C-alpha positions as a LaTeX table, in Angstrom:
\begin{tabular}{lrrr}
\hline
Residue & $x$ (\AA) & $y$ (\AA) & $z$ (\AA) \\
\hline
Met1 & 0.00 & 0.00 & 0.00 \\
Ser2 & 2.80 & 2.38 & 0.94 \\
Ala3 & 4.67 & 1.61 & $-2.24$ \\
Leu4 & 1.56 & 2.38 & $-4.33$ \\
Leu5 & 1.07 & 5.81 & $-2.64$ \\
Leu6 & 4.70 & 6.67 & $-3.24$ \\
Ala7 & 4.36 & 5.77 & $-6.92$ \\
Leu8 & 1.22 & 7.90 & $-7.32$ \\
Ser9 & 2.89 & 10.82 & $-5.52$ \\
Ala10 & 5.86 & 10.62 & $-7.84$ \\
Gln11 & 3.60 & 10.60 & $-10.87$ \\
Leu12 & 1.63 & 13.62 & $-9.55$ \\
Ala13 & 4.78 & 15.59 & $-8.73$ \\
Phe14 & 6.11 & 15.28 & $-12.29$ \\
Ala15 & 2.79 & 15.85 & $-14.21$ \\
Asp16 & 3.01 & 18.76 & $-16.81$ \\
Val17 & 0.73 & 21.87 & $-16.49$ \\
Thr18 & $-1.45$ & 22.92 & $-19.42$ \\
Pro19 & $-0.53$ & 26.35 & $-20.97$ \\
Thr20 & $-2.90$ & 29.35 & $-21.06$ \\
Ala21 & $-4.00$ & 30.88 & $-24.38$ \\
Ser22 & $-4.72$ & 34.65 & $-24.61$ \\
Phe23 & $-4.64$ & 37.29 & $-27.35$ \\
Ile24 & $-5.69$ & 40.85 & $-28.18$ \\
Ala25 & $-6.64$ & 42.48 & $-31.47$ \\
Ser26 & $-5.72$ & 46.06 & $-32.48$ \\
Ala27 & $-8.44$ & 48.73 & $-32.37$ \\
Asn28 & $-7.55$ & 50.26 & $-35.74$ \\
Tyr29 & $-9.04$ & 47.84 & $-38.20$ \\
Gly30 & $-11.50$ & 47.84 & $-41.02$ \\
Val31 & $-12.09$ & 46.35 & $-44.40$ \\
Glu32 & $-8.90$ & 46.11 & $-46.40$ \\
Leu33 & $-6.93$ & 47.15 & $-43.33$ \\
Pro34 & $-4.79$ & 44.62 & $-41.50$ \\
Val35 & $-5.91$ & 43.56 & $-38.04$ \\
Gln36 & $-2.96$ & 43.12 & $-35.75$ \\
Phe37 & $-3.21$ & 40.16 & $-33.34$ \\
Asp38 & $-0.94$ & 39.65 & $-30.33$ \\
Ala39 & $-0.72$ & 36.44 & $-28.24$ \\
Gly40 & 2.18 & 37.62 & $-26.14$ \\
Lys41 & 0.09 & 37.25 & $-22.96$ \\
Ser42 & $-0.18$ & 33.46 & $-23.45$ \\
Glu43 & 2.00 & 31.49 & $-21.04$ \\
Asp44 & 3.16 & 28.06 & $-19.88$ \\
Pro45 & 3.99 & 27.94 & $-16.13$ \\
Asp46 & 6.34 & 24.93 & $-16.31$ \\
Gly47 & 7.76 & 25.27 & $-19.79$ \\
Lys48 & 7.41 & 27.32 & $-22.94$ \\
Ile49 & 4.98 & 27.68 & $-25.80$ \\
Val50 & 6.42 & 26.37 & $-29.01$ \\
Arg51 & 3.52 & 26.88 & $-31.45$ \\
Tyr52 & 0.76 & 29.43 & $-32.07$ \\
Ser53 & $-2.01$ & 28.45 & $-34.49$ \\
Trp54 & $-4.69$ & 30.92 & $-35.66$ \\
Lys55 & $-8.06$ & 30.54 & $-37.32$ \\
Phe56 & $-9.27$ & 34.00 & $-38.40$ \\
Gly57 & $-12.90$ & 33.04 & $-38.91$ \\
Asp58 & $-13.00$ & 33.83 & $-42.64$ \\
Gly59 & $-11.45$ & 30.48 & $-43.62$ \\
Ser60 & $-7.91$ & 31.82 & $-43.33$ \\
Glu61 & $-5.32$ & 30.53 & $-40.89$ \\
Gly62 & $-2.02$ & 31.83 & $-39.60$ \\
Ser63 & 0.78 & 31.22 & $-37.15$ \\
Gly64 & 3.19 & 33.13 & $-34.97$ \\
Val65 & 2.88 & 35.19 & $-31.82$ \\
Ala66 & 1.65 & 38.39 & $-33.54$ \\
Pro67 & 0.26 & 37.86 & $-37.03$ \\
Ala68 & $-1.66$ & 40.47 & $-39.05$ \\
His69 & $-4.71$ & 39.60 & $-41.12$ \\
Thr70 & $-6.74$ & 41.63 & $-43.62$ \\
Tyr71 & $-10.46$ & 40.89 & $-43.96$ \\
Ala72 & $-12.12$ & 41.35 & $-47.29$ \\
Ala73 & $-15.59$ & 42.09 & $-45.98$ \\
Thr74 & $-17.24$ & 43.60 & $-42.93$ \\
Gly75 & $-18.76$ & 41.37 & $-40.30$ \\
Thr76 & $-18.11$ & 39.67 & $-36.98$ \\
Tyr77 & $-15.51$ & 36.90 & $-37.11$ \\
Glu78 & $-14.75$ & 34.27 & $-34.49$ \\
Val79 & $-10.98$ & 34.15 & $-34.14$ \\
Thr80 & $-9.45$ & 31.08 & $-32.45$ \\
Leu81 & $-5.95$ & 30.79 & $-30.99$ \\
Ile82 & $-4.41$ & 27.40 & $-30.19$ \\
Val83 & $-1.13$ & 27.27 & $-28.30$ \\
Glu84 & 1.07 & 24.19 & $-27.73$ \\
Asp85 & 3.84 & 23.88 & $-25.15$ \\
Asp86 & 7.02 & 21.86 & $-25.18$ \\
Ala87 & 5.17 & 18.94 & $-23.51$ \\
His88 & 2.71 & 18.89 & $-26.46$ \\
Leu89 & $-0.10$ & 20.12 & $-24.23$ \\
Glu90 & $-2.52$ & 22.52 & $-25.95$ \\
Ala91 & $-4.81$ & 25.39 & $-24.88$ \\
Met92 & $-7.38$ & 27.24 & $-26.95$ \\
Thr93 & $-9.27$ & 30.56 & $-26.71$ \\
Thr94 & $-11.81$ & 32.24 & $-29.03$ \\
Gln95 & $-12.79$ & 35.92 & $-29.36$ \\
Ser96 & $-15.18$ & 37.79 & $-31.62$ \\
Val97 & $-13.63$ & 40.42 & $-33.85$ \\
Ala98 & $-15.94$ & 42.92 & $-35.49$ \\
Val99 & $-14.64$ & 44.22 & $-38.77$ \\
Arg100 & $-16.19$ & 47.55 & $-39.78$ \\
Lys101 & $-15.86$ & 49.79 & $-42.76$ \\
Ser102 & $-12.53$ & 51.59 & $-42.93$ \\
Gln103 & $-12.24$ & 55.36 & $-43.05$ \\
Lys104 & $-9.44$ & 57.80 & $-43.86$ \\
Ile105 & $-8.72$ & 61.32 & $-42.56$ \\
Ser106 & $-7.43$ & 64.12 & $-44.79$ \\
Phe107 & $-6.48$ & 67.68 & $-43.77$ \\
Thr108 & $-8.34$ & 70.23 & $-45.88$ \\
Ser109 & $-6.68$ & 73.37 & $-44.45$ \\
Thr110 & $-3.23$ & 74.61 & $-45.36$ \\
Pro111 & $-0.91$ & 75.14 & $-42.36$ \\
Pro112 & 0.28 & 78.72 & $-41.82$ \\
Gly113 & 3.54 & 79.64 & $-43.43$ \\
Ala114 & 4.51 & 82.29 & $-40.90$ \\
Ala115 & 3.12 & 81.17 & $-37.56$ \\
Val116 & 4.68 & 83.04 & $-34.63$ \\
Val117 & 4.29 & 82.92 & $-30.86$ \\
Gly118 & 1.39 & 85.08 & $-29.78$ \\
Gly119 & 0.48 & 85.75 & $-33.38$ \\
Ala120 & $-2.70$ & 85.14 & $-35.36$ \\
Thr121 & $-4.39$ & 81.82 & $-34.67$ \\
Tyr122 & $-4.91$ & 79.09 & $-37.28$ \\
Thr123 & $-8.22$ & 77.33 & $-37.93$ \\
Val124 & $-7.45$ & 73.73 & $-38.77$ \\
Glu125 & $-9.80$ & 71.63 & $-40.92$ \\
Ala126 & $-9.92$ & 67.91 & $-41.83$ \\
Thr127 & $-12.49$ & 65.43 & $-43.12$ \\
Ala128 & $-12.99$ & 61.69 & $-42.79$ \\
Thr129 & $-14.18$ & 59.49 & $-45.67$ \\
Ser130 & $-16.86$ & 58.25 & $-43.28$ \\
Val131 & $-18.16$ & 61.87 & $-43.15$ \\
Leu132 & $-17.95$ & 61.51 & $-39.34$ \\
Gln133 & $-16.62$ & 64.56 & $-37.44$ \\
Val134 & $-12.87$ & 64.77 & $-36.94$ \\
Ser135 & $-11.43$ & 65.90 & $-33.57$ \\
Phe136 & $-8.16$ & 67.82 & $-33.15$ \\
Ser137 & $-5.51$ & 67.95 & $-30.41$ \\
Ser138 & $-1.95$ & 69.20 & $-29.99$ \\
Gly139 & 0.91 & 66.76 & $-30.23$ \\
Thr140 & 3.31 & 69.53 & $-29.07$ \\
Pro141 & 1.61 & 71.36 & $-26.16$ \\
Ala142 & 4.73 & 73.41 & $-25.41$ \\
Val143 & 4.54 & 74.94 & $-28.89$ \\
Cys144 & 0.83 & 75.13 & $-29.70$ \\
Ala145 & $-2.55$ & 74.63 & $-28.09$ \\
Val146 & $-5.78$ & 73.48 & $-29.79$ \\
Ser147 & $-9.28$ & 74.44 & $-28.73$ \\
Val148 & $-11.83$ & 72.64 & $-30.96$ \\
Ser149 & $-10.34$ & 73.74 & $-34.31$ \\
Thr150 & $-8.47$ & 76.90 & $-33.24$ \\
Val151 & $-4.71$ & 76.58 & $-32.94$ \\
Ser152 & $-2.82$ & 79.18 & $-30.89$ \\
Phe153 & 0.96 & 79.48 & $-30.66$ \\
Ile154 & 2.72 & 79.61 & $-27.28$ \\
Gly155 & 6.30 & 78.59 & $-27.99$ \\
Ala156 & 8.83 & 78.57 & $-30.79$ \\
Gly157 & 9.43 & 75.19 & $-32.46$ \\
Thr158 & 7.40 & 72.68 & $-34.50$ \\
Cys159 & 3.67 & 72.55 & $-33.95$ \\
Thr160 & 2.01 & 69.18 & $-34.63$ \\
Val161 & $-1.78$ & 69.04 & $-34.88$ \\
Leu162 & $-3.32$ & 65.57 & $-34.43$ \\
Ala163 & $-6.53$ & 64.57 & $-36.24$ \\
Asp164 & $-8.61$ & 61.61 & $-34.97$ \\
Gln165 & $-11.92$ & 59.91 & $-35.80$ \\
Gln166 & $-12.98$ & 57.20 & $-33.30$ \\
Gly167 & $-15.42$ & 55.43 & $-35.59$ \\
Asn168 & $-18.91$ & 54.06 & $-34.77$ \\
Asn169 & $-20.92$ & 50.89 & $-35.26$ \\
Glu170 & $-20.42$ & 51.13 & $-39.01$ \\
Phe171 & $-16.92$ & 52.54 & $-39.33$ \\
Ala172 & $-13.71$ & 51.48 & $-37.68$ \\
Gln173 & $-11.45$ & 53.99 & $-35.94$ \\
Ala174 & $-9.42$ & 55.96 & $-38.47$ \\
Val175 & $-5.68$ & 55.98 & $-38.50$ \\
Gln176 & $-4.48$ & 59.21 & $-36.79$ \\
Arg177 & $-3.17$ & 61.87 & $-39.16$ \\
Gln178 & $-0.73$ & 64.68 & $-38.33$ \\
Gln179 & $-0.07$ & 68.14 & $-39.71$ \\
Ser180 & 3.19 & 69.81 & $-38.68$ \\
Phe181 & 4.59 & 73.28 & $-39.32$ \\
Ala182 & 7.13 & 75.71 & $-37.84$ \\
Val183 & 6.31 & 78.35 & $-35.24$ \\
Gly184 & 8.74 & 81.26 & $-35.04$ \\
Lys185 & 9.48 & 83.77 & $-32.30$ \\
Gly186 & 6.70 & 86.24 & $-31.70$ \\
Thr187 & 6.90 & 89.99 & $-31.90$ \\
Gln188 & 6.00 & 92.16 & $-28.92$ \\
Asn189 & 5.16 & 95.78 & $-28.25$ \\
Ile190 & 5.67 & 97.94 & $-25.17$ \\
Ser191 & 3.09 & 100.43 & $-23.92$ \\
Phe192 & 3.35 & 102.86 & $-21.01$ \\
Thr193 & 0.41 & 102.34 & $-18.65$ \\
Ser194 & 1.12 & 105.32 & $-16.36$ \\
Ala195 & 0.47 & 108.96 & $-17.24$ \\
Pro196 & 3.51 & 111.27 & $-16.96$ \\
Pro197 & 3.37 & 114.02 & $-14.31$ \\
Gly198 & 2.03 & 117.36 & $-15.45$ \\
Ala199 & 4.09 & 119.48 & $-13.05$ \\
Ala200 & 7.38 & 117.68 & $-12.43$ \\
Ala201 & 9.92 & 119.88 & $-10.64$ \\
Val202 & 13.52 & 119.47 & $-9.52$ \\
Gly203 & 13.56 & 117.96 & $-6.04$ \\
Gly204 & 9.78 & 117.59 & $-6.10$ \\
Ala205 & 7.51 & 114.58 & $-5.73$ \\
Thr206 & 8.73 & 111.42 & $-7.46$ \\
Tyr207 & 6.84 & 109.64 & $-10.24$ \\
Thr208 & 6.13 & 105.90 & $-10.37$ \\
Val209 & 6.33 & 104.83 & $-14.01$ \\
Glu210 & 4.63 & 101.71 & $-15.36$ \\
Ala211 & 4.90 & 99.89 & $-18.69$ \\
Ala212 & 3.84 & 96.50 & $-20.03$ \\
Ala213 & 4.83 & 94.26 & $-22.97$ \\
Thr214 & 2.26 & 92.36 & $-25.04$ \\
Ser215 & 4.35 & 89.24 & $-24.39$ \\
Gly216 & 3.73 & 89.55 & $-20.66$ \\
Leu217 & 7.50 & 89.58 & $-20.10$ \\
Pro218 & 8.91 & 92.11 & $-17.59$ \\
Val219 & 9.87 & 95.55 & $-18.90$ \\
Ser220 & 13.11 & 97.27 & $-17.82$ \\
Leu221 & 13.12 & 101.04 & $-17.31$ \\
Ser222 & 15.99 & 103.53 & $-17.51$ \\
Ser223 & 16.59 & 107.25 & $-17.89$ \\
Gly224 & 17.46 & 108.56 & $-21.31$ \\
Thr225 & 18.22 & 111.99 & $-19.82$ \\
Pro226 & 20.31 & 111.45 & $-16.66$ \\
Gly227 & 20.88 & 115.19 & $-16.33$ \\
Ala228 & 17.15 & 115.77 & $-15.88$ \\
Cys229 & 15.89 & 112.64 & $-14.12$ \\
Ala230 & 17.09 & 109.44 & $-12.49$ \\
Ile231 & 15.22 & 106.15 & $-12.07$ \\
Ser232 & 15.52 & 103.44 & $-9.45$ \\
Gly233 & 13.27 & 100.48 & $-10.10$ \\
Ala234 & 10.09 & 102.24 & $-11.19$ \\
Thr235 & 10.64 & 105.45 & $-9.18$ \\
Val236 & 11.64 & 108.54 & $-11.15$ \\
Ser237 & 13.26 & 111.48 & $-9.31$ \\
Phe238 & 13.97 & 114.88 & $-10.84$ \\
Ile239 & 17.45 & 116.40 & $-10.64$ \\
Gly240 & 17.64 & 119.00 & $-13.40$ \\
Val241 & 15.50 & 121.34 & $-15.48$ \\
Gly242 & 14.75 & 120.11 & $-19.00$ \\
Thr243 & 13.02 & 117.18 & $-20.67$ \\
Cys244 & 12.95 & 113.86 & $-18.83$ \\
Thr245 & 12.79 & 110.81 & $-21.08$ \\
Ile246 & 12.06 & 107.38 & $-19.61$ \\
Leu247 & 13.14 & 104.42 & $-21.78$ \\
Ala248 & 11.31 & 101.08 & $-21.70$ \\
Asn249 & 12.93 & 97.89 & $-23.05$ \\
Gln250 & 12.12 & 94.19 & $-23.30$ \\
Pro251 & 15.02 & 92.12 & $-24.73$ \\
Gly252 & 12.93 & 89.07 & $-25.64$ \\
Asn253 & 13.58 & 85.40 & $-24.88$ \\
Glu254 & 13.45 & 82.02 & $-26.60$ \\
Asn255 & 9.87 & 82.68 & $-27.70$ \\
Tyr256 & 9.80 & 86.42 & $-28.36$ \\
Glu257 & 11.95 & 88.82 & $-30.34$ \\
Ala258 & 13.18 & 91.95 & $-28.56$ \\
Ala259 & 10.58 & 94.71 & $-28.44$ \\
Ala260 & 11.18 & 98.08 & $-30.04$ \\
Gln261 & 12.32 & 100.56 & $-27.38$ \\
Gln262 & 9.64 & 102.97 & $-26.22$ \\
Gly263 & 10.11 & 106.38 & $-24.61$ \\
Gln264 & 7.96 & 108.62 & $-22.44$ \\
Ser265 & 9.01 & 112.29 & $-22.27$ \\
Phe266 & 7.79 & 115.22 & $-20.19$ \\
Ala267 & 9.05 & 118.56 & $-18.93$ \\
Val268 & 10.84 & 119.09 & $-15.61$ \\
Gly269 & 10.64 & 122.62 & $-14.21$ \\
Lys270 & 12.64 & 124.48 & $-11.60$ \\
Gly271 & 12.21 & 123.23 & $-8.06$ \\
Thr272 & 11.19 & 125.20 & $-5.01$ \\
Gln273 & 13.43 & 125.48 & $-1.97$ \\
Lys274 & 13.12 & 126.52 & 1.66 \\
Ile275 & 15.64 & 128.00 & 4.09 \\
Ser276 & 15.93 & 126.89 & 7.72 \\
Phe277 & 18.23 & 128.35 & 10.37 \\
Thr278 & 20.39 & 125.67 & 11.97 \\
Ser279 & 21.99 & 127.87 & 14.67 \\
Thr280 & 20.38 & 129.11 & 17.88 \\
Pro281 & 20.47 & 132.91 & 18.36 \\
Pro282 & 22.42 & 134.21 & 21.36 \\
Gly283 & 20.42 & 134.79 & 24.52 \\
Ala284 & 22.65 & 137.55 & 25.90 \\
Ala285 & 23.98 & 139.56 & 22.98 \\
Val286 & 25.52 & 142.89 & 24.03 \\
Val287 & 26.94 & 145.81 & 22.12 \\
Gly288 & 30.60 & 145.12 & 21.36 \\
Gly289 & 30.31 & 141.69 & 22.92 \\
Ala290 & 31.14 & 138.22 & 21.57 \\
Thr291 & 30.15 & 137.66 & 17.95 \\
Tyr292 & 27.61 & 135.07 & 16.81 \\
Thr293 & 28.19 & 132.54 & 14.00 \\
Val294 & 24.89 & 132.11 & 12.19 \\
Gly295 & 24.05 & 128.92 & 10.24 \\
Ala296 & 21.25 & 128.03 & 7.80 \\
Thr297 & 20.63 & 125.51 & 5.04 \\
Ala298 & 18.42 & 125.39 & 1.94 \\
Thr299 & 16.51 & 122.25 & 0.95 \\
Ser300 & 18.14 & 122.57 & $-2.47$ \\
Gly301 & 21.59 & 122.14 & $-0.91$ \\
Leu302 & 22.68 & 125.46 & $-2.42$ \\
Pro303 & 24.69 & 127.90 & $-0.23$ \\
Val304 & 22.77 & 130.44 & 1.87 \\
Leu305 & 23.84 & 134.11 & 2.06 \\
Phe306 & 23.41 & 136.22 & 5.20 \\
Ser307 & 22.86 & 139.96 & 5.66 \\
Ser308 & 21.67 & 142.33 & 8.39 \\
Gly309 & 18.13 & 143.60 & 8.32 \\
Thr310 & 18.99 & 146.02 & 11.16 \\
Pro311 & 22.42 & 147.54 & 10.33 \\
Ala312 & 22.15 & 150.02 & 13.24 \\
Val313 & 22.02 & 147.08 & 15.67 \\
Cys314 & 24.13 & 144.35 & 14.07 \\
Ala315 & 26.48 & 143.79 & 11.13 \\
Val316 & 27.03 & 140.56 & 9.19 \\
Ser317 & 30.22 & 139.47 & 7.47 \\
Gly318 & 29.98 & 136.02 & 5.91 \\
Ser319 & 28.34 & 134.11 & 8.74 \\
Thr320 & 29.76 & 136.27 & 11.58 \\
Val321 & 27.33 & 138.62 & 13.32 \\
Ser322 & 28.73 & 141.50 & 15.40 \\
Phe323 & 26.69 & 143.86 & 17.60 \\
Val324 & 26.95 & 147.63 & 17.15 \\
Gly325 & 23.85 & 149.03 & 18.83 \\
Val326 & 21.07 & 148.40 & 21.32 \\
Gly327 & 17.78 & 146.97 & 19.94 \\
Thr328 & 16.56 & 144.00 & 17.94 \\
Cys329 & 19.03 & 142.38 & 15.55 \\
Thr330 & 17.48 & 140.71 & 12.50 \\
Val331 & 19.69 & 138.40 & 10.40 \\
Leu332 & 18.36 & 137.77 & 6.89 \\
Ala333 & 19.02 & 134.49 & 5.01 \\
Asp334 & 18.68 & 134.32 & 1.21 \\
Gln335 & 19.21 & 131.76 & $-1.53$ \\
Gly336 & 18.86 & 133.29 & $-4.97$ \\
Gly337 & 18.21 & 130.08 & $-6.87$ \\
Ser338 & 20.04 & 128.51 & $-9.80$ \\
Gly339 & 19.40 & 126.93 & $-13.14$ \\
Asn340 & 17.46 & 124.18 & $-11.37$ \\
Tyr341 & 15.88 & 125.99 & $-8.41$ \\
Asn342 & 13.77 & 129.10 & $-7.98$ \\
Ala343 & 14.87 & 131.64 & $-5.36$ \\
Ala344 & 13.90 & 130.70 & $-1.83$ \\
Ala345 & 11.63 & 132.85 & 0.30 \\
Gln346 & 13.77 & 135.01 & 2.57 \\
Ala347 & 14.09 & 133.72 & 6.13 \\
Ala348 & 14.83 & 135.91 & 9.16 \\
Gln349 & 16.14 & 135.34 & 12.68 \\
Ser350 & 15.70 & 138.08 & 15.29 \\
Phe351 & 16.99 & 138.55 & 18.84 \\
Ala352 & 17.68 & 141.31 & 21.37 \\
Val353 & 20.97 & 143.18 & 21.75 \\
Arg354 & 21.50 & 145.01 & 25.08 \\
Ala355 & 23.88 & 147.75 & 26.14 \\
Val356 & 27.20 & 146.96 & 27.74 \\
Arg357 & 26.79 & 146.29 & 31.44 \\
Pro358 & 30.04 & 147.22 & 33.23 \\
Ser359 & 31.05 & 144.58 & 35.65 \\
Ala360 & 31.88 & 147.10 & 38.45 \\
Pro361 & 31.42 & 150.73 & 37.36 \\
Asn362 & 31.70 & 151.98 & 41.01 \\
Ser363 & 34.71 & 149.97 & 42.04 \\
Asn364 & 36.95 & 153.02 & 42.25 \\
Phe365 & 34.68 & 155.44 & 44.12 \\
Gly366 & 36.25 & 156.81 & 47.30 \\
Gly367 & 35.72 & 159.43 & 49.98 \\
His368 & 35.54 & 160.09 & 53.74 \\
Ala369 & 33.02 & 160.77 & 56.51 \\
Ser370 & 33.04 & 163.36 & 59.35 \\
Tyr371 & 30.59 & 164.45 & 62.05 \\
Asn372 & 29.32 & 167.60 & 63.73 \\
Thr373 & 30.28 & 167.73 & 67.44 \\
Arg374 & 27.28 & 169.85 & 68.29 \\
Thr375 & 24.52 & 167.89 & 66.47 \\
Gly376 & 26.19 & 164.50 & 65.83 \\
Ala377 & 25.24 & 164.63 & 62.09 \\
Ile378 & 27.62 & 162.67 & 59.85 \\
Thr379 & 28.74 & 164.22 & 56.55 \\
Val380 & 29.86 & 161.83 & 53.76 \\
Asn381 & 32.02 & 163.10 & 50.88 \\
Val382 & 32.62 & 160.64 & 47.96 \\
Thr383 & 33.57 & 160.76 & 44.29 \\
Val384 & 31.87 & 158.48 & 41.63 \\
Ser385 & 32.67 & 157.80 & 37.97 \\
Asn386 & 29.09 & 157.38 & 36.66 \\
Pro387 & 25.58 & 158.38 & 37.57 \\
Gly388 & 23.68 & 156.13 & 39.92 \\
Arg389 & 22.20 & 155.80 & 43.38 \\
Phe390 & 23.61 & 155.58 & 46.92 \\
Thr391 & 21.82 & 153.59 & 49.60 \\
Trp392 & 23.26 & 154.19 & 53.07 \\
Arg393 & 22.69 & 153.18 & 56.69 \\
Ala394 & 24.49 & 153.92 & 59.93 \\
Thr395 & 24.03 & 151.85 & 63.15 \\
Phe396 & 25.44 & 151.63 & 66.68 \\
Ala397 & 25.38 & 148.87 & 69.31 \\
Asn398 & 22.61 & 148.85 & 71.93 \\
Gly399 & 23.02 & 148.16 & 75.65 \\
Lys400 & 26.23 & 149.97 & 76.44 \\
Phe401 & 24.39 & 153.17 & 77.13 \\
Gly402 & 21.57 & 151.75 & 79.37 \\
Val403 & 18.82 & 153.28 & 77.36 \\
Phe404 & 16.50 & 150.22 & 77.43 \\
Ala405 & 15.49 & 147.58 & 79.99 \\
Ser406 & 14.00 & 144.07 & 79.63 \\
Ala407 & 12.24 & 141.47 & 81.84 \\
Arg408 & 12.54 & 138.49 & 79.42 \\
Ser409 & 15.20 & 135.89 & 79.88 \\
Lys410 & 15.56 & 134.90 & 76.18 \\
Cys411 & 15.63 & 136.99 & 73.04 \\
Arg412 & 15.49 & 136.11 & 69.31 \\
His413 & 18.36 & 136.55 & 66.89 \\
Gly414 & 19.31 & 140.19 & 66.39 \\
Gln415 & 18.10 & 141.20 & 69.85 \\
Leu416 & 19.66 & 141.31 & 73.28 \\
Arg417 & 18.30 & 141.34 & 76.85 \\
Leu418 & 18.41 & 144.66 & 78.61 \\
Asn419 & 16.91 & 145.06 & 82.11 \\
Gly420 & 14.55 & 142.15 & 81.53 \\
Lys421 & 13.36 & 143.12 & 78.04 \\
Cys422 & 14.42 & 142.09 & 74.54 \\
Arg423 & 15.63 & 144.99 & 72.49 \\
Pro424 & 17.38 & 145.30 & 69.06 \\
Ala425 & 21.09 & 144.57 & 69.24 \\
Ala426 & 21.81 & 147.35 & 66.73 \\
Ile427 & 20.08 & 150.73 & 66.72 \\
Thr428 & 19.73 & 152.76 & 63.53 \\
Phe429 & 21.74 & 155.97 & 63.70 \\
Gly430 & 20.36 & 157.07 & 60.34 \\
Lys431 & 19.48 & 155.76 & 56.86 \\
Gly432 & 18.50 & 157.06 & 53.46 \\
Val433 & 18.97 & 157.20 & 49.67 \\
Thr434 & 20.87 & 159.72 & 47.54 \\
Asn435 & 20.52 & 159.87 & 43.74 \\
Val436 & 23.56 & 160.91 & 41.70 \\
Thr437 & 22.95 & 162.53 & 38.30 \\
Gly438 & 26.50 & 162.49 & 37.02 \\
Ala439 & 30.10 & 161.61 & 37.66 \\
Gly440 & 32.04 & 163.66 & 40.22 \\
Pro441 & 32.00 & 164.54 & 43.94 \\
Val442 & 28.92 & 163.75 & 46.03 \\
Thr443 & 28.08 & 164.99 & 49.55 \\
Phe444 & 25.22 & 163.92 & 51.76 \\
Val445 & 24.43 & 164.29 & 55.51 \\
Ile446 & 23.21 & 161.54 & 57.86 \\
Lys447 & 21.25 & 163.09 & 60.70 \\
Pro448 & 21.07 & 161.12 & 64.01 \\
Ser449 & 17.76 & 159.46 & 64.89 \\
Arg450 & 16.01 & 160.09 & 68.21 \\
Ser451 & 17.59 & 156.98 & 69.68 \\
Ala452 & 20.98 & 158.05 & 68.37 \\
Thr453 & 20.51 & 161.54 & 69.88 \\
Arg454 & 19.69 & 160.03 & 73.30 \\
Ala455 & 22.78 & 157.82 & 73.08 \\
Leu456 & 24.99 & 160.75 & 72.03 \\
Lys457 & 23.71 & 162.97 & 74.83 \\
Ser458 & 24.23 & 160.22 & 77.41 \\
Arg459 & 27.91 & 160.20 & 76.41 \\
Ala460 & 28.34 & 163.92 & 76.05 \\
Gly461 & 31.40 & 165.25 & 77.80 \\
Arg462 & 32.92 & 161.82 & 78.21 \\
Lys463 & 36.14 & 160.68 & 76.65 \\
Lys464 & 34.47 & 158.01 & 74.57 \\
Gly465 & 31.69 & 158.68 & 72.11 \\
Val466 & 29.27 & 156.38 & 70.33 \\
Pro467 & 30.90 & 153.93 & 67.83 \\
Val468 & 28.98 & 154.09 & 64.53 \\
Ser469 & 29.16 & 151.60 & 61.60 \\
Leu470 & 28.47 & 153.20 & 58.20 \\
Ser471 & 27.46 & 151.04 & 55.18 \\
Leu472 & 27.40 & 152.57 & 51.67 \\
Arg473 & 25.99 & 150.74 & 48.60 \\
Tyr474 & 26.24 & 152.28 & 45.12 \\
Gln475 & 24.43 & 151.08 & 41.97 \\
Ser476 & 25.44 & 152.63 & 38.65 \\
Ser477 & 22.59 & 153.53 & 36.28 \\
Leu478 & 24.67 & 151.98 & 33.49 \\
Gly479 & 24.20 & 148.58 & 35.08 \\
Gly480 & 26.72 & 146.15 & 36.37 \\
Ala481 & 27.09 & 144.79 & 39.86 \\
Pro482 & 26.54 & 147.18 & 42.82 \\
Val483 & 29.56 & 148.19 & 44.94 \\
Ser484 & 29.50 & 148.35 & 48.74 \\
His485 & 31.85 & 149.97 & 51.26 \\
Thr486 & 31.79 & 150.14 & 55.05 \\
Ala487 & 33.40 & 152.62 & 57.43 \\
Ser488 & 33.60 & 153.05 & 61.21 \\
Leu489 & 33.80 & 156.26 & 63.18 \\
Thr490 & 33.16 & 157.38 & 66.76 \\
Val491 & 30.70 & 160.22 & 67.14 \\
Lys492 & 30.69 & 162.33 & 70.34 \\
Leu493 & 29.22 & 165.62 & 71.39 \\
Lys494 & 30.99 & 168.36 & 73.28 \\
Gly495 & 29.95 & 168.56 & 76.96 \\
\hline
\end{tabular}
């Protein structure tokens, strides 16, 4: 039993496998046109196919992997393929092949002889012998595009238009036809799309220029008159009076020829300008004092000239201002214009100029003081160098003469305690003001106050009188700092 199973297993293991038959027929066939058959998909898993036998259904036979057969009449034919492998095993398959009437496409339109990129379109025409409608497509989409029957040109090269007719129940699909022709580089034009400025002026508002090419390629812009205008990108600035010409160019590419240069011209007038002072006027200008360096600029960048609008107060040389009189100094700034700029409106800077204030006009006044032994009046004799005003005050110490008494134990600053009461530490001998109308000697008398008279009388006939401190303060009417002097003298009456 075991031996029998082993024998059967051996026979099963080495049994050959039947091949598989398969074929396809071409779609482009019709009467009097060869039908192309292909059995390349047939296979034998454990060997190879050594023979292909065909029966075309019209009584004709053939052999080979891919035979062609022409049918003489329309109709449906049963085509049979028989394949045999190297073990002499066979497989068979049958398919129906419908043979329709054949048709042929012919172009009826003449291709353009001067087709160019972006140029005039071409209307293509073709007919089929079946009278069925022909469809068109582009075989070179980088060169030309087809919409229904309209051919447009988008790139230089060879344009190939494809014509097809798919057939119907009566007619087989037609063999595709082609129509090819050259497409040259296209021409292009440039147009300015921005309006030029109507009032361009040197240094004035810029102008943004725009231009476009019919090719859609970018346009480059430049100045044809660099003395009148300059361009950066699309921004035009104005630097000189005259005619500004903007040039527009497009050099072309592999599909377009260079465009003819275009220009846009317009007038550029003189610019306006404004003057601004850049220096701060002096806050303490005095006659004959330190000079002032004035500064100003014009928006044009042209030099500014200075002059005095008040020559009795100040003089101007270049940019140096000197002060010759009391009043308001007005410095005038002008820029007269040039070939590119109109004159600027005059600008002015004004400030006060004061008289000279001597630092110490009274510093050299001198004199002496004396007193009357009968009345105690003090006479002051001084000499001054300018008109002005004396302020004077004479005082003497309290307490030594027992003229006051106090009951308080404490006194504020400037007072002292006398017999229990707080009294002033210094008693006014006399005070006053004397106005001086001119330079020269001045005399004035300081009469003793009631308190001073009491003190003087209490010391009358004694060896020691009343010590008096005299303070003189003089202020010149010409200004400057006041001058002060002090003097001491002892005043006593005869007994």
